[in-house]
C-alpha positions, 0 to 999 in steps of 0.5 A: 227536642231535636229531630235530627237523625243520627249518623256515623262518619267513615271512609269507604271504598268500593272494591279497589276503587279510591276511598271516599268519605261517607255517612252511615245512616240506618246501615246505608252509606252516603257519599258526602262529596255530594254535599261537601267539597272535602275528599276525605274525613281529614279535610272535613275535620279541618272544617268541622263545624260547618261540615257537621251542619251540612252532614246533619242536613244530609242525614236528615234528608237521605231517601234510602238510596245509599249503599248497604255498608256490607257492600263496601270496604270499611277503612279506618275512619280518618285515612290521613290521621294526625298525631296519636296521644295515648293515655296509660294507667287510666283505668282503676281496675286495669292498673290494679290488675297489671300491678298484680300480674307483673308484681309491681310494688313491694318485694314479697308482697302478697296478691292482696297486699299488691292490690291494696297498694295499687289501689291506694296509689291510684286513688291518690293520683286521681285526686291529686296527680296528672294523667300519664300520656305517651305519643303513637304514630299514625302509620300503625293505624288500620281498619276495624276489619283489617287483619292484625299482623303479629310481628316477628320481633318481640313476644306476648302481643296483647290487646287493649280496647280503648275509647278514641277521641277525635279532635275537631279544632286546633287546641292549645292550653285549654282548661277542662271546662272548654276542652270537651268543645275540641271533640269532633267525635268518638271512635273505637281503637284497639291499642295493641302492645308487645309486652316484652318490648316494653322494658329496657333492661339495657338501660333500666334508668330509662324505664319503658319503651313505648315506641317499639312496643306499641307502633308496629303496623296494624297495632291501632285497629280503629273504627269502624266509624267516627261518631259525632260527639252530639250523639254520645250523651256521656263518654264516661258512661260507655261499656267496652267489651272485647271477645277473643275467639268468642270468649269475653276477655274485657268488659268494663265501663268508661266510668272507671277512667281516672281522667276523662276525655276533657281532662286528657285534652286539657293536660295534653294541650298544656304541653303541645298543640292538638290539631283537627284529626288527631286522636286521643286514646283514653286507656284500657279497662281491666282484662288484657292478656297479662291478666289472663295469662293469654296473649295473641297468636296467629288465627285468633279473632278479636271482636270489640264493641263500645256502646253506640260506636259500632263493632270491630272484628280483626283476625290475627296473622303472623308476619312470617305469612305476609307477602 
């Protein structure tokens, strides 16, 4: 059995000083520039396999003289992120809840009938269909402890906690069996959505408008860390929880995904090229605001966690109060 010490990777800053890449071992941060030439995690990911070996050697030999993580600003783990590929409608119970909340399905159907219809269609897609993937913009990424700014445009700002997959190699047209080899590590991402901006009533034949609904600044709180894939034994056996002002809103397991990380990567790579530093967010479990009938307001506090990947704490602010 390997005696390797487990660690996380992140981006940190001491006050107003420039950010730097570091590893976190037992709650202490060690500057990776002491062993690697890379000045950012984005550069590290472009040289991932040798960088990972050096980081593991570093983690195995640190002596406890790092900085306590509480003394530093924790930024989004990849400060110059690449593309964001996002899976929609990828958790079985989430799809069923959204179907009922928005009454998608046969007109006049009862709640039980809508649930049954959604379950049947979802199981059929999982068995014989494809993932649904859209593209986000990296300028919307923020850190795990940064404020979430609720934009003045649109209404019903919603949370969707997700497992994020960080890519560590250029990937094009790979099969499912090989796709998992492209994963550098995992992180937490809260994929926020302004529900009122999703439909386009002016052009209903075009359906949904994810660009305007999901890409406002701070709408992808990410991190706190990138956890190397070697320390996540099964990405399809992780618990996801989100509390709003102390109340549990989301609690689910990644085992409820229709299409896991390897399937998503394979599907995406069939149509485009994934690059190191790209992030694939994998969909959200049940329990978002649409289901609860409660959306985000200024002053709300979201606390989020995924097994082994750390915790987020973000406070919602109104755009009108920002300078």
